[in-house]
N, C-alpha and C positions, 0 to 999 in steps of 0.2 A: 229707263228709270222714270218712275212717277215722282213728280215734284210738286209740292204744294208750297206756296209762298204767302207770307203775310207782311204787313207793315204796321208799326206803331206810330206812324207819322214821320219818323226820322230814320229808323233802322229797317233793314230787310231781315226777315226771319224765314229761313228755309227749313222745311221738314223733309229730311232724307230718310228713305226706308233703310232699316238695318239690313246687313248682308244676308241674314237668316230670314228676313221678311216677317219678323215677329214683333216689330215695333218701329219707332222712328227716332232719329236724332235731330234735335232742334239746334240750329246754328244761327246766331244773331250777328249781322254785319252792320256796323255802325260807322259812319264817316266821322272823322275828327281831323279837321284841317286837311293836310296832305296824307293822312293815314287812314287805314281801315282797321278798326278794332273788331276782331272776330272772336266771339265768345262761344265756347262749345265744350262739351265733355263727352268722351266716348272711351272705350278701352284702349284704343291706339294712343290717346293722349297721355296715358300713364305708363307706356312701354318705351319711352325715350324717343319716339318718333318726333322729328322736328315739326312736321305738319302732317296731320292725318288727311285722308282724301276728302273728308267733309269740309275742311277749311278751304282747300283749293277749289272744290266745286262751288262752295258758297261765294268765294271771291269772284269766280267767273260769272255766276248768276247775278251778283251785284253789278258787275261791269255791264252786263246785258240790260239790267234794269235802269241803270244810270249811265247809259252809253255815252253821253256828252261830257262826262267828267273825265279829267285826266287820270291816268293810272296812278294808284296810290300805294304806298308802302304798307304791307300787312303786318299787323301785330296780333298775337293771339293771347287769349285769356282762357284758362281752363276752369270753367264753371258751368254747372248745369243750367240750362234754360228751361223754364216752365211755361207751358202753353197758357195764354191769357185770352179770355173772352173779349177783351177790349181791342185786340188786334183785328185789323181788316184784312180779309183774304184778297189777294190781288192776282191779276193775270199779267204775266210777263209778255213783253213784245216778242215776236218770233225771232229765233236765232237766225244767223246768216244761212246756216244749213237748211232750216225750215223755209226760209224765203226762197232760196235757190230751188228747192224741191217743188215749191208751189209754182214757180215760173216754168219749170220743166214740165210739170203735170198739166199746166194750163196750155202750154205750147203743143202738147201731144194731141 
């Protein structure tokens, strides 16, 4: 999965490719005390799913980005996020899997 991430200085915005690869879904993850407010809109949000896969993936990416923060309660808001030229594109730290793969490759 190709993932592009942005920040507006406070929130993390993830751009996930659609399953048909014909566009992206933007998901905004914003901390609020002990909660994460995840704002997103996709077809699954309107079909009675408690949480779509984009929300879960965005929460995991946020935890990777802000790895030192304690786990937070997730709350969702169904609203379309629009790309902003003011957002800064960011590089995420490597995941644990990527770190292990690098160690194994280096040891070979």
